[in-house]
N, C-alpha and C positions, 0 to 999 in steps of 0.2 A: 141539925138544929135542936140542941138540947132543950131550949125553952119550949119549943113547939111539942117536942116529945113529952116533956113533963106535963104540959097542959093536957095533951091527949091521954096520958095515963091517969091524971087526977080528975079531970073534968071532961070526959069524952062527950057527954050529952051537950055541953056548952059549945064545943068547937066542931064536932063532926058535921053538923048540918051545913056549915059554911064550906065544907070540902066536898059536898055532894056534887056530882057531875053537873047537875042543872044549876048549881050556885057558884061554880068555880069561876064563871065570868066576873062576878063581883070581886072575888079574891084577887084575880089577875088585874082588874081595873085599879084596885087600891094599890097593889104592888107596883104598877106602872107609875102612879102618882108618887108613892113614897120613895121609889128607887131612882126616879128621874135625876135628882141633883147628884146622886152618887155615880150613876152610870154615865151621865153627861160629861164627867171629868175624863172619861176614857173613850167614849164613843161619839160619832157624829149624831146630830139630833135625829136624823131619820132612822137610826138604828136602835135608839133607846127603847121604844115601846116593844119591838120584837125581842130584844134582849131580855127585858123585864118579863115578858110573857114566858119565854123559854126558861129562864132561871126560876121563875115561880113554879112552873110545872116540874122542874127537877126537884126542888125542895119539897113540894107536895108529894111527889112520887116516893122519894126516900123517906119522908116522914110517915106516910101511910103504909108503905110496904118496904120495910128496912131490907137492906141487902147484906148478905154475909160478907161481902167484899169491902163494904164501907162501914166503918165504926165511927159514929158521930161523936163518940167520947174520946177518940184518939186524933189529935191534931194532924199527925202524919198521914192518917188515912184520908182525912178531908183534904189535906194539901195534895195528896196524890190524885184524888178525884178532880180537884180544881185544875191542877197543872196538866193532867192528861186529857181531860175532856172539855172543861169549861173555858179555859183560857184560849185554846186553839179555836174554838167556835166563836168566841167573842172577837178574837183577832180577825177572823175571816169576815165577820159581820162589820167590823170597823173599817175594813178595806173596801166595802161596797160604796156605791154612789147612790144618790136618791133615785136614779132611774133604773137601778138594778132591781130585779124581782126579789123581794124579801118575803119571808114567811108573813102572811097577813093575819090580822087578828081583828075581830069585831069588838074587842074589849076597849071601850073608851072610858076614860076617867069619868067619875060621876058628874063633874061640872061641864063635861062636853056632851052629855046626853041631850038628845033633841027635846 
């Protein structure tokens, strides 16, 4: 995520507090809301929130701790990551049914908070 990397490099004090472990729930909740229309094109409704949770954690992980094997500035490198790891995981998630045990998350979008 070049935009996130640039923001982290230029304005770390503005962004880093949102990625603290105790605040990551909020980031994930927002990611679920923002990614729902995009993920819903490919996944059944019951799998959207777990997929958004997982994908957000992947992005945060690579943004916060870059890997020498994934270069975010090289599309081929990102493509390899997506095709090797993310697509197979999302396909498996898409093949589940609502009664299958899925990774659970307590991350609820802000409008669903009690």
